[in-house]
DODRENTOR-977521 format. One record per residue (C-alpha): residue number from 1; residue in three letters; x, y, z. Coordinates in nm, 2 decimals, always signed. Layout:
BEGIN
    k    r       x       y       z
  NUM  ALA       X       Y       Z
...
end
This chain:
BEGIN
    k    r       x       y       z
    1  MET   -2.54   +7.06  +19.95
    2  LYS   -2.33   +7.25  +20.21
    3  GLY   -1.96   +7.23  +20.16
    4  THR   -1.98   +7.01  +19.85
    5  GLY   -2.01   +7.28  +19.58
    6  VAL   -2.29   +7.07  +19.43
    7  SER   -2.58   +7.26  +19.29
    8  SER   -2.89   +7.11  +19.13
    9  ALA   -3.14   +7.25  +18.88
   10  CYS   -3.47   +7.11  +18.77
   11  MET   -3.56   +7.24  +18.42
   12  VAL   -3.93   +7.20  +18.32
   13  LYS   -3.93   +7.13  +17.95
   14  GLN   -4.16   +7.35  +17.75
   15  PRO   -4.20   +7.25  +17.39
   16  PHE   -4.07   +7.57  +17.23
   17  SER   -4.02   +7.43  +16.88
   18  ALA   -4.36   +7.26  +16.88
   19  PHE   -4.53   +7.57  +17.02
   20  ARG   -4.35   +7.80  +16.77
   21  THR   -4.46   +7.57  +16.48
   22  ILE   -4.82   +7.58  +16.60
   23  VAL   -4.81   +7.96  +16.64
   24  ALA   -4.65   +8.00  +16.29
   25  GLY   -4.94   +7.80  +16.14
   26  LEU   -5.21   +8.02  +16.30
   27  PRO   -5.40   +8.28  +16.09
   28  GLU   -5.24   +8.63  +16.12
   29  GLU   -5.52   +8.76  +16.35
   30  ALA   -5.49   +8.47  +16.59
   31  ARG   -5.11   +8.51  +16.60
   32  ARG   -5.15   +8.88  +16.67
   33  ARG   -5.39   +8.82  +16.96
   34  LEU   -5.16   +8.55  +17.11
   35  LEU   -4.86   +8.78  +17.10
   36  ALA   -5.07   +9.06  +17.25
   37  VAL   -5.10   +8.88  +17.58
   38  ILE   -4.72   +8.84  +17.61
   39  PRO   -4.59   +9.16  +17.77
   40  MET   -4.26   +9.13  +17.57
   41  GLY   -4.46   +9.12  +17.25
   42  ARG   -4.28   +8.83  +17.10
   43  MET   -4.21   +8.46  +17.14
   44  GLY   -3.92   +8.35  +17.34
   45  THR   -3.63   +8.15  +17.19
   46  ALA   -3.46   +7.82  +17.29
   47  GLU   -3.14   +8.02  +17.30
   48  GLU   -3.28   +8.25  +17.57
   49  VAL   -3.37   +7.95  +17.78
   50  ALA   -3.03   +7.79  +17.71
   51  ALA   -2.85   +8.11  +17.83
   52  LEU   -3.04   +8.08  +18.16
   53  VAL   -2.94   +7.72  +18.20
   54  VAL   -2.57   +7.80  +18.13
   55  PHE   -2.58   +8.08  +18.39
   56  LEU   -2.75   +7.86  +18.65
   57  ALA   -2.49   +7.59  +18.59
   58  GLY   -2.20   +7.83  +18.64
   59  PRO   -2.02   +7.97  +18.94
   60  GLN   -2.21   +8.31  +18.91
   61  ALA   -2.52   +8.13  +19.03
   62  GLY   -2.35   +7.96  +19.33
   63  PHE   -2.57   +8.15  +19.59
   64  ILE   -2.90   +8.09  +19.42
   65  THR   -3.12   +7.83  +19.59
   66  GLY   -3.48   +7.71  +19.58
   67  GLN   -3.60   +7.93  +19.30
   68  THR   -3.85   +7.89  +19.02
   69  ILE   -3.75   +8.10  +18.73
   70  VAL   -4.02   +8.14  +18.48
   71  VAL   -3.91   +8.23  +18.12
   72  ASP   -4.23   +8.34  +17.96
   73  GLY   -4.19   +8.70  +17.85
   74  GLY   -4.40   +8.82  +18.15
   75  VAL   -4.71   +8.62  +18.09
   76  MET   -4.73   +8.50  +18.45
   77  ILE   -4.69   +8.84  +18.61
   78  PRO   -5.02   +8.92  +18.78
   79  ALA   -5.19   +9.23  +18.66
   80  SER   -5.17   +9.37  +19.01
   81  ALA   -4.79   +9.36  +19.01
   82  ALA   -4.78   +9.65  +18.77
   83  THR   -4.95   +9.88  +19.03
   84  ASP   -4.83   +9.72  +19.36
   85  THR   -4.56   +9.91  +19.54
   86  VAL   -4.27   +9.75  +19.72
   87  PRO   -4.29   +9.81  +20.10
   88  SER   -4.01  +10.01  +20.25
   89  ALA   -3.78   +9.83  +20.51
   90  GLY   -3.96  +10.02  +20.79
   91  THR   -4.29   +9.86  +20.70
   92  LEU   -4.18   +9.50  +20.68
   93  PRO   -4.28   +9.26  +20.96
   94  GLY   -4.02   +9.25  +21.24
   95  SER   -3.88   +9.60  +21.16
   96  ALA   -3.89   +9.85  +21.43
end
């Protein structure tokens, strides 16, 4: 809220511990196939999510607004993102 110094965050709870327990109980081949679809090649940790929460609650994140930050090791990145190029400033709408 302008001038108040108040920030807000909405964390969507993902059951990391439950998911990690399920994955740990999978046969080795199933676990390998699951990890193969995660670009980082590993499961995330609760500590990694907590570090983001601490950052967002701190003064360094004071100019961040209206964002959805997905912590999933790259699973949600569309395949096309790997080949898409970022347009130069001269090709953006409204640039002359």
